[in-house]
C-alpha angles and dihedrals in degrees: 000000000000103000100188093218104141113123091211107296094085089247118118118244115273093249090056091052091047090051090063092052092050091053090053092048089048094059109276108148096199123034121192127197117230110269109290119213114235109220144018096241117056109343098093118096103164135038120263097022124159131242132191108203106096131072093244091053091048091049091050092055098043098080090044092054091045092052092048090052092047088054089058098253133122118241122214127186111212116204133189148160117226096212112179091357088079141118102224094199090069096047116092090230092046092228143106120217132195142159089267136016092256122126123209115262093228123081121252102266092213097051102025088226133110117273112250120249104266126229113260106245119251124209087262090054091050092051091045091052092050090052089052091057091047094050092047090050089051088053091052092050091049090050090053102248116168092221149004127222123202107215106220096157144084098047096293122138102291090041089050089058093047094053125075086208091072102018112077096156122138097198129084090293096057144050110036124054089247091055094045089050091054097091092052090046092052092047092051092046091051096044100043096070092058093052112087114237093248093056129080129252114190137168127218119212138174142173093224135065136211088243127042085021095178091065121098102224093206098034098204139041090237094057093045093049090048089058091047089050090052089049089054090064092056125093095257131126103216145356120232113210116203119202136164089230121010090209096057117114111240137214093006092297134118090247131090124230094265091053092047091048091049088055089065105037145034092204117122108269134213121199135193137174125106094349098147111140142023095277095052091042094054091043093051090050090061087078104022137047101225129030117213128202128198115165095028092050091046096050105031117054090187095049099116093050092045090051088052089052092049093237121172103258133186126247101232122219127228088247091058090049092055088090085078088071096055134077090260111114114235119234 
């Protein structure tokens, strides 16, 4: 849940960092950062986003990571590049880049205006983006994180390459599933060597995006499972599957996304999407290994304990979670 709280130094506000530590102390087993943008040129899509590539940023995260570990939880830095889902005015290079010069159909929810047509990425752009992921991973290792997650979901840059909806290229990064997977492959291969063996490297994936939400990014079960199969050959420790509702049947089948993913990989699997109480948690864990919470974890500091107790808990709305994007500290 990218809270856009940096006052200008690409470091989240102190109350946002303290929030992560409280969740660890309150029983969360796995604590993610908000999504961290990967370079100072074109990765940023929203105002106030965090980075992890300078010494001051590393030093800001070190005590947070230490406190999470001391609370008995695992800390994971999630990193991404927004690609065409970007607001060029807030990027240092004043540009948006993407696999193809194709803007989203939806309006930018923050500006109410159309997204600009992005620049089609050159080979130099591709190599620069990969370096941004590597340097951000190095920052996470230096800060002491237990793991790094490559965010390849939600219609952001890597997801844009994976999807034939947004990738119209005819070179080695477009066309076939293998070609569209190439950017993610090259990022993983570049990042993996900088991650110590005892730390985690995971990948997040989804069939939906934050814009043009009604579009299936993979289109078919076959194409999605082909990508998952390719992921299984990579040096990663788990795949994190993001859904709007973990129970929803996917790709016109009678199976949910976790079941479809499991049909293509033996990797450990995380799942999220309307997991908000003990019943939904236990049900989700029938098909996945780890259950993730976003809105419930944001808004309820006692959520883990109340799940353990089997309390009746609310399913929060996105509107209720909007408080995360204000100056109001969360409990």
